[in-house]
Every structure is written in C-alpha cells, then in structure tokens.
C-alpha positions as CSV (number, residue, x, y, z in Angstrom):
1,M,31.4,-4.9,-32.4
2,H,27.9,-4.7,-34.0
3,T,29.0,-2.2,-36.6
4,S,31.9,-4.1,-38.1
5,F,30.4,-7.5,-38.6
6,D,27.4,-9.1,-40.4
7,Y,26.9,-11.2,-37.3
8,D,28.6,-11.5,-33.9
9,V,28.8,-15.3,-34.2
10,V,28.2,-18.0,-36.8
11,V,27.3,-21.5,-35.5
12,V,28.0,-24.3,-37.9
13,G,25.6,-27.2,-37.2
14,G,22.0,-27.1,-36.0
15,G,21.9,-30.2,-33.8
16,P,21.2,-29.9,-30.0
17,G,24.7,-28.5,-29.3
18,G,24.6,-25.9,-32.1
19,S,21.1,-24.8,-31.3
20,S,21.9,-24.5,-27.6
21,A,24.9,-22.3,-28.4
22,A,22.8,-20.2,-30.8
23,T,19.9,-19.9,-28.4
24,T,22.1,-18.9,-25.5
25,L,23.6,-16.1,-27.6
26,G,20.3,-15.0,-29.2
27,R,18.6,-14.7,-25.8
28,R,21.4,-12.3,-24.8
29,G,20.8,-10.1,-27.7
30,R,23.6,-11.3,-29.9
31,R,23.3,-11.5,-33.7
32,V,23.7,-15.1,-34.6
33,L,23.7,-17.0,-37.9
34,L,23.2,-20.8,-37.7
35,L,24.2,-22.9,-40.7
36,E,22.7,-26.4,-41.0
37,R,23.7,-28.4,-44.0
38,D,20.5,-30.6,-43.9
39,R,16.9,-29.7,-43.8
40,F,15.0,-30.7,-40.6
41,P,13.5,-33.1,-39.7
42,R,16.3,-35.6,-40.3
43,F,17.4,-38.8,-38.6
44,H,19.9,-38.9,-35.8
45,I,20.8,-41.5,-33.2
46,G,20.8,-40.6,-29.5
47,E,17.2,-41.0,-28.5
48,S,17.4,-41.7,-24.8
49,Q,17.8,-38.7,-22.5
50,L,18.8,-38.1,-18.8
51,P,17.2,-36.2,-16.0
52,G,20.1,-33.7,-16.1
53,L,18.5,-32.5,-19.4
54,N,15.7,-30.8,-17.4
55,G,18.0,-28.1,-16.0
56,I,19.5,-27.5,-19.4
57,L,16.1,-27.0,-21.1
58,E,15.2,-24.5,-18.3
59,Q,18.4,-22.5,-18.9
60,L,17.5,-22.3,-22.6
61,G,13.8,-21.4,-22.0
62,A,13.0,-24.5,-24.0
63,S,11.1,-26.6,-21.4
64,G,7.7,-25.6,-22.8
65,C,8.4,-26.5,-26.4
66,I,9.9,-29.9,-25.6
67,S,7.0,-30.7,-23.2
68,A,4.5,-29.8,-25.9
69,E,5.9,-32.6,-28.1
70,G,4.5,-35.2,-25.8
71,F,7.6,-37.4,-25.8
72,V,7.7,-40.8,-24.1
73,Q,8.4,-40.5,-20.4
74,K,11.5,-42.2,-19.0
75,W,12.1,-42.8,-15.3
76,G,15.0,-45.2,-15.3
77,A,16.8,-48.1,-16.9
78,S,16.6,-51.9,-16.8
79,F,19.7,-54.1,-17.1
80,T,19.1,-57.7,-18.2
81,S,21.7,-60.5,-18.6
82,S,22.0,-62.2,-22.0
83,D,20.2,-65.3,-20.7
84,A,17.5,-63.2,-18.9
85,R,18.2,-64.8,-15.6
86,F,19.5,-61.6,-14.1
87,D,17.5,-58.3,-14.2
88,Q,18.0,-55.1,-12.3
89,Y,16.3,-51.7,-12.4
90,A,18.0,-48.4,-11.9
91,D,15.3,-45.9,-10.8
92,F,16.3,-42.3,-11.2
93,A,13.9,-41.4,-8.3
94,R,16.6,-42.9,-6.0
95,A,19.4,-40.8,-7.5
96,A,21.1,-38.3,-5.2
97,E,21.0,-34.6,-6.3
98,T,18.4,-35.3,-8.9
99,P,15.4,-33.0,-8.2
100,T,13.5,-34.0,-11.3
101,P,14.0,-37.7,-12.0
102,Q,11.7,-38.0,-15.0
103,T,13.1,-37.4,-18.5
104,V,12.1,-38.4,-22.0
105,Q,12.8,-40.7,-24.9
106,V,12.8,-38.8,-28.2
107,P,12.7,-39.4,-31.9
108,R,15.7,-37.1,-32.7
109,D,14.1,-35.7,-35.8
110,R,11.3,-34.1,-33.8
111,F,13.5,-33.2,-30.8
112,D,16.2,-31.5,-32.8
113,R,13.6,-29.6,-34.9
114,A,11.9,-28.3,-31.8
115,L,15.2,-27.0,-30.5
116,L,16.1,-25.4,-33.8
117,E,12.7,-23.7,-34.1
118,H,13.2,-22.4,-30.5
119,S,16.5,-20.9,-31.7
120,R,14.6,-19.0,-34.4
121,R,12.1,-17.7,-31.9
122,C,15.1,-16.4,-29.8
123,G,16.2,-14.3,-32.7
124,V,18.7,-16.6,-34.4
125,D,18.9,-16.5,-38.2
126,V,18.7,-20.1,-39.2
127,A,19.8,-21.2,-42.7
128,E,19.0,-24.8,-43.5
129,G,20.5,-26.5,-46.5
130,A,23.5,-24.3,-46.0
131,R,27.0,-26.0,-45.9
132,A,29.9,-24.2,-44.4
133,D,32.7,-24.2,-46.9
134,A,35.7,-22.3,-45.5
135,A,36.7,-20.0,-42.7
136,E,39.5,-17.4,-43.0
137,F,40.8,-16.1,-39.7
138,D,42.6,-12.8,-39.2
139,P,43.4,-10.6,-36.2
140,E,40.2,-8.6,-36.8
141,G,37.6,-11.3,-37.3
142,V,36.6,-14.3,-39.4
143,T,35.3,-14.5,-43.0
144,L,33.1,-17.6,-43.4
145,R,32.0,-18.9,-46.8
146,F,29.0,-21.2,-47.2
147,V,27.1,-22.8,-50.0
148,S,23.3,-23.0,-50.1
149,E,21.2,-25.9,-51.5
150,G,20.9,-24.3,-54.9
151,G,24.7,-23.9,-55.2
152,G,24.8,-20.2,-54.4
153,E,27.8,-19.1,-52.5
154,R,27.9,-16.4,-49.8
155,S,30.4,-15.1,-47.3
156,V,29.8,-13.4,-43.9
157,R,32.0,-11.4,-41.7
158,V,31.8,-12.5,-38.0
159,A,33.7,-12.0,-34.7
160,A,33.8,-15.8,-33.9
161,V,32.7,-19.2,-35.0
162,V,31.2,-22.1,-33.1
163,D,31.9,-25.5,-34.7
164,A,28.9,-27.7,-33.8
165,S,29.1,-29.7,-37.0
166,G,29.3,-33.1,-35.3
167,R,31.6,-35.8,-36.6
168,S,32.3,-33.9,-39.8
169,G,34.4,-31.5,-37.6
170,F,34.4,-28.4,-39.8
171,L,37.1,-26.7,-37.6
172,A,38.0,-29.6,-35.3
173,K,39.8,-31.5,-38.0
174,R,41.5,-28.3,-39.2
175,F,43.0,-27.2,-35.9
176,G,43.6,-30.5,-34.2
177,R,43.2,-34.2,-34.2
178,R,40.5,-36.6,-32.9
179,E,41.9,-38.9,-30.2
180,I,40.0,-42.2,-30.4
181,D,39.4,-43.7,-27.0
182,P,41.7,-46.8,-26.5
183,V,39.3,-48.5,-24.1
184,L,35.9,-47.8,-25.7
185,R,36.6,-49.3,-29.1
186,N,33.1,-50.4,-29.9
187,V,30.8,-50.4,-32.9
188,A,27.0,-50.1,-33.1
189,V,24.4,-51.5,-35.5
190,H,20.9,-50.2,-35.0
191,A,17.4,-49.8,-36.5
192,Q,13.8,-49.0,-35.5
193,F,11.1,-51.7,-35.0
194,E,7.5,-52.2,-34.1
195,G,6.1,-55.2,-32.2
196,V,8.8,-55.1,-29.4
197,P,7.2,-55.6,-26.0
198,R,7.8,-53.1,-23.2
199,R,7.4,-52.9,-19.5
200,D,4.0,-52.1,-17.8
201,G,3.0,-48.9,-16.1
202,R,5.5,-46.3,-15.1
203,R,8.4,-48.3,-16.6
204,A,6.8,-48.6,-20.1
205,G,9.0,-45.8,-21.4
206,D,12.3,-46.8,-19.8
207,I,15.3,-48.0,-21.7
208,Q,16.2,-51.7,-21.4
209,M,19.7,-52.9,-21.8
210,V,20.6,-56.5,-22.5
211,T,24.1,-57.6,-21.9
212,R,26.2,-60.0,-24.1
213,P,29.0,-62.4,-22.8
214,D,31.5,-60.6,-25.1
215,K,31.0,-57.3,-23.1
216,G,28.7,-56.0,-25.7
217,W,25.1,-55.0,-25.1
218,F,21.8,-54.1,-26.6
219,W,19.6,-51.0,-26.2
220,F,15.8,-51.1,-26.4
221,I,14.4,-47.5,-26.4
222,P,10.7,-46.8,-26.7
223,I,10.6,-43.6,-28.9
224,S,6.8,-43.6,-29.5
225,E,3.7,-45.5,-28.5
226,T,4.7,-48.2,-31.1
227,V,8.3,-47.8,-32.2
228,M,11.4,-49.1,-30.5
229,S,14.9,-48.1,-31.3
230,V,17.1,-51.2,-31.1
231,G,20.8,-51.3,-31.3
232,A,23.7,-53.7,-30.6
233,V,27.0,-52.4,-29.3
234,V,29.9,-54.8,-29.5
235,P,33.7,-54.6,-29.2
236,K,35.2,-53.6,-32.5
237,A,37.5,-56.6,-32.4
238,V,34.5,-58.9,-32.1
239,H,32.7,-57.2,-35.0
240,D,35.8,-57.1,-37.3
241,A,36.2,-60.9,-36.8
242,R,32.8,-61.6,-38.1
243,P,31.9,-62.0,-41.8
244,R,31.0,-58.7,-43.5
245,R,27.3,-58.1,-43.4
246,S,24.7,-55.4,-44.0
247,P,23.7,-53.5,-40.9
248,E,20.3,-55.3,-41.0
249,D,21.9,-58.7,-41.2
250,G,24.6,-57.9,-38.6
251,L,22.0,-56.7,-36.1
252,A,19.8,-59.8,-36.7
253,A,22.9,-62.1,-36.1
254,Y,23.7,-60.4,-32.8
255,V,20.1,-60.7,-31.7
256,A,19.9,-64.3,-32.7
257,E,22.9,-65.3,-30.5
258,T,21.6,-63.5,-27.4
259,P,18.6,-65.3,-25.9
260,A,17.1,-62.4,-23.9
261,A,17.3,-60.1,-27.0
262,A,15.9,-62.7,-29.3
263,E,12.9,-63.2,-27.0
264,L,12.2,-59.4,-27.1
265,M,12.5,-59.4,-30.9
266,K,10.6,-62.5,-31.8
267,S,7.5,-60.7,-33.0
268,S,9.2,-57.5,-34.2
269,R,9.2,-55.9,-37.7
270,P,11.6,-53.2,-39.0
271,V,10.3,-49.8,-39.8
272,S,13.6,-48.2,-40.7
273,P,16.8,-49.2,-42.5
274,G,19.7,-50.5,-40.4
275,R,22.6,-48.2,-39.7
276,F,26.2,-48.7,-38.6
277,D,28.5,-46.5,-36.5
278,A,32.2,-47.1,-35.5
279,D,35.0,-45.4,-33.5
280,Y,32.5,-43.0,-31.9
281,S,34.3,-42.5,-28.6
282,Y,36.8,-39.7,-29.0
283,L,38.1,-36.4,-27.6
284,A,39.5,-33.6,-29.7
285,S,43.0,-32.5,-29.0
286,E,41.9,-28.8,-29.2
287,H,38.6,-27.4,-28.2
288,A,39.2,-23.7,-28.6
289,G,41.4,-21.2,-30.4
290,D,41.4,-17.6,-31.3
291,R,37.9,-16.7,-32.3
292,W,36.6,-20.3,-32.4
293,L,35.1,-23.0,-30.1
294,L,34.0,-26.6,-30.6
295,V,30.7,-27.7,-29.3
296,G,29.1,-31.2,-28.8
297,D,30.1,-34.1,-31.1
298,S,32.5,-31.9,-33.0
299,G,34.8,-31.9,-29.9
300,A,33.9,-35.1,-28.0
301,F,31.6,-38.1,-28.0
302,L,31.4,-40.8,-25.5
303,D,30.2,-44.4,-25.7
304,P,26.3,-44.4,-25.6
305,I,26.0,-46.8,-22.6
306,F,24.7,-44.1,-20.2
307,S,23.1,-41.9,-22.8
308,T,25.2,-38.8,-22.1
309,G,25.6,-37.6,-25.7
310,V,22.8,-35.0,-26.0
311,L,23.3,-33.7,-22.4
312,M,27.0,-33.2,-23.0
313,A,26.4,-31.5,-26.3
314,M,23.8,-29.1,-25.0
315,Q,25.7,-28.3,-21.9
316,S,28.8,-27.4,-23.9
317,G,26.5,-25.3,-26.2
318,I,25.3,-23.2,-23.3
319,E,28.8,-22.8,-22.0
320,A,30.2,-21.8,-25.4
321,G,27.4,-19.2,-25.8
322,E,28.1,-17.8,-22.4
323,T,31.8,-17.8,-23.0
324,L,31.4,-16.0,-26.3
325,H,29.0,-13.5,-24.9
326,A,31.6,-12.6,-22.2
327,G,34.3,-12.4,-24.8
328,L,32.3,-10.1,-27.1
329,N,31.7,-7.8,-24.1
330,S,35.3,-7.7,-23.1
331,G,36.7,-7.6,-26.7
332,D,38.8,-10.7,-25.9
333,L,38.1,-13.7,-28.1
334,S,41.5,-15.3,-27.8
335,R,42.3,-18.9,-26.9
336,R,43.5,-17.7,-23.5
337,A,40.0,-16.3,-22.8
338,F,38.5,-19.7,-23.7
339,A,40.8,-21.7,-21.4
340,A,38.1,-22.3,-18.7
341,Y,35.6,-23.5,-21.3
342,E,38.0,-26.0,-22.7
343,R,39.0,-27.2,-19.2
344,T,35.3,-27.7,-18.3
345,V,34.6,-29.7,-21.5
346,R,37.5,-32.0,-20.8
347,D,36.7,-32.5,-17.1
348,R,33.1,-33.4,-17.9
349,Y,34.1,-35.9,-20.5
350,R,36.5,-37.5,-18.1
351,H,33.9,-37.6,-15.4
352,F,31.4,-39.5,-17.5
353,R,34.1,-41.6,-19.2
354,R,35.1,-43.1,-15.9
355,F,31.6,-44.6,-15.5
356,A,31.3,-45.6,-19.2
357,C,34.5,-47.5,-18.9
358,G,33.3,-49.0,-15.6
359,F,30.3,-50.6,-17.3
360,Y,32.7,-52.8,-19.3
361,D,34.5,-53.8,-16.1
362,P,32.7,-56.9,-14.5
363,A,33.7,-55.8,-11.0
364,F,32.0,-52.4,-11.5
365,R,28.7,-54.0,-12.5
366,D,28.8,-56.7,-9.8
367,L,29.0,-54.0,-7.2
368,F,26.5,-51.6,-8.9
369,F,23.8,-54.2,-9.1
370,S,24.3,-55.4,-5.5
371,R,22.1,-52.4,-4.8
372,T,23.5,-51.6,-1.3
373,S,22.3,-48.3,0.2
374,R,25.1,-48.3,2.7
375,W,26.6,-44.8,3.1
376,G,24.6,-43.5,0.1
377,I,27.1,-44.9,-2.4
378,Y,24.6,-46.4,-4.8
379,E,22.5,-43.3,-4.8
380,A,25.6,-41.2,-5.6
381,V,26.6,-43.5,-8.5
382,L,23.0,-43.4,-9.8
383,S,23.1,-39.6,-9.8
384,V,26.0,-39.6,-12.3
385,L,24.0,-42.0,-14.5
386,A,21.2,-39.5,-14.3
387,G,23.5,-36.8,-15.7
388,N,25.0,-35.2,-12.6
389,W,28.4,-34.0,-13.7
390,R,29.0,-31.7,-10.7
391,P,28.4,-33.9,-7.6
392,S,28.6,-32.3,-4.2
393,P,31.8,-32.8,-2.1
394,L,30.1,-35.5,-0.1
395,N,29.0,-37.4,-3.1
396,R,32.5,-37.0,-4.6
397,I,33.7,-38.9,-1.5
398,R,31.1,-41.5,-2.0
399,L,32.0,-42.0,-5.7
400,A,35.7,-42.3,-4.8
401,A,34.7,-44.9,-2.2
402,F,32.8,-46.8,-4.9
403,F,35.8,-47.1,-7.1
404,V,37.9,-48.3,-4.2
405,L,35.3,-51.0,-3.7
406,V,35.5,-51.9,-7.4
407,A,39.2,-52.3,-7.2
408,L,38.7,-54.6,-4.2
409,Q,36.0,-56.6,-6.0
410,R,38.5,-57.6,-8.6
411,R,40.5,-59.4,-5.9
412,V,37.9,-60.3,-3.3
413,A,34.2,-61.1,-3.8
414,L,32.5,-58.3,-2.0
415,A,29.4,-58.9,-4.1
416,P,28.3,-61.9,-6.1
417,R,30.4,-62.2,-9.2
418,V,27.5,-62.5,-11.6
419,H,29.0,-60.5,-14.4
420,S,32.5,-61.7,-13.9
421,E,31.4,-65.3,-14.4
422,A,29.3,-64.5,-17.4
423,W,32.1,-62.7,-19.2
424,T,34.8,-65.3,-18.5
425,G,32.6,-68.2,-19.4
426,R,32.6,-69.7,-15.9
C-alpha cells in the first residue's frame, strides 16, 4: 500500500485520542499525517487522570515524557457533602487490580502538547493549524482535503482516516448521529483559581468533590502548585430554570449556595475566564465504516464524575491504531474488519457509564461510602473508579453483587441513608 498513497492514515485531531492513534501507527512503521486545527498549547478541560493511564502511557512509550513534566501527583479522591458534615476518601492504593495507584493531575495544554510531540518523535507528520475540510471515499482509498492557517488548500491520498476531532465530529456527524445520554443530562461551568486550600501531605494533589442537594457536585483539581481547576456540574433542568448568567457568575452562584464549596473558595481569585459545557454525555450511533474509525470524544464522551475522559480517548486511540495496522497488513479496511473495535468501544463506555449513573443514585453512594471490605466488593468498585475496564471474573462477580446490594438499599437501609436524606430534603 505504500506506493499508492501519500500516507497510510490521516488522523484528524491532535488531542490525546488522536495522538495515541498516530503514535501507535508511527511506532509500527506506518506513514501517518496528523492534522490539528489549533496550535498547541491550547486550553482543554479534563485535567484529572486515573491510575489506568499508566499502562496506556507504557504502551505508547510515553511514560518518560509525561513523567518529565513533573505534574501534580494524585492518589485518590475525597467526597464531601454540601454542608461539610460528611467526608470520605477513596484511596486508589486500596483498589483491586491496580498495580500502580498513583496518577497525575494535568494542565491539559502541557499534557496534550507532550503527547503530540511524542507523536512527532515516533515518525508522525504533524500539521498544526490545519483544518480538515472534506473527505471523499471510494473503493480504492480516501482523498482528504485540508486548509492550513494561511488559507492554503491541500489534498492527500490515504488508505484510511481516523476521526479524533472531538465534539466537532468531522466524520462522526457525517456518518451517524450523536445519541445524548438520557440520564446524564448535566451541564458544567468551570474556571481556574488560585488561593484555594488543599489537603496536606500525600493527599495534597488529590481531587476533591463536593456534592449538592440537587444531585449536582463540584470538582476541585490541583493542576499546579498554586492553581486549582474548579467546576460545578448540575442537572441541565436545574441550570435551565435559573436566570441566564455568564459562566463566571453562574459558577459563583452555585458556589455561594453550597456551604462546603463556599468555604473552600472564600479566599480564591480567578486566573482564567469561566467556561460552560452542556450535553457532553453521548455515544455515536456509528464508530466505524469502510476506511474510517472514530476515536475519543468524536465517538463518545461520558459524564466527568470519575474522570474517565482521557483514559477512554487514549485507549480507543491505541486500539484504533492497532486495528488499522492489522487492516493495512491484510488489505481489509472494511467496516466488517472493524467490528471488534466498535464493539470494544461500546462495551467500555457502557461499563463506565453504569458507575457514572450510579453516582447520581443515592443508594449507590450510601453503600459505596459505607466502606465495607466484606468479600472485597469495595475494592472491586474502587478498581473501576481507578480506570479498570477489564476486571477479572472474580471482580466481575463482586461488581454484580454490589449492584444487587444497591437495588436492596433502595428498599431496605443496608447502610445509613446519608445521601438519600440529603437529596430528598429529609
């Protein structure tokens, strides 16, 4: 195939998913063009990572370049009730099947740039400031046109295309539809601040989550020695019922009505503009077709409650790269050849979605924070929150048992109904 194409694969989008796909192919000797419409560094949300990222970085040969950045270390997560009377800590060191429990909090501009530069070192041709314009598919290949920053147009002939363009969905919107999750209908308003206190010692870099009685919550993520990413996630129906405000004013209002969050923010000062995101939990109806694959946010994104976004994007990038490498070897780049890839992406999304939805179920949280170690159920659940999307058969049984207990908790108080009472006003 090398003689008939300008490149084997073009990757549209240089975020973690796109760079992971490109690096995977580049390390296997494939000729790859990566088109990124922005110039890095650039802002992106999704700063808090999971221990499951460590294995992904090893697969990409990127552990060293990420370690060299000196990002804030993260060992777990704290969950605090809105009035600060209830506080629990989830320590990843207790998670089952989690060999390396420490992960990182990252300013995404630096993290994404480090991964993109790693792609360059792996032989990928990276074009920043290059916007994919159109892709014409035919039985023999794909002609992709793109526009550079100066307005110059160019076309390349490739065997296949990876759409890692995020929410813009370069191919995702052309070949399918985006199915908004009916349960996870939330919005987020967020900004960066200095002057926000953090925990002492080993927990200084951990994420802290503060709940709200309306089933919303806040994140507090230390992304440097001084800067904290702060965001409020609230049900869309709650947000839409409020007066229209700027992101800055909206975030301030949500903080003011939540005592635990207000206490953390009382000496803070903003160091970035506020931003707003909505309808961000979705799954594409199609993840693959003849000569194309979706990767990362282009195909799926899940509520940020357990910080799965970057992990899911990068894992799908690796799998897409491996799938395309095999297809280039066999000469089969059809949708049928990509069926296993699509199935895996969907299964992983559903696996994490069950726990994301669970967080908004008071019975789930009542049980999770009862912290029982009986039968290893808590440790199995914690492993999923650490990014384990392929639990062992034994831990699958433990996870199934946990959800049976959640169903019982809705009827009978197996654990104190701390969250149930908070969310029903009792």
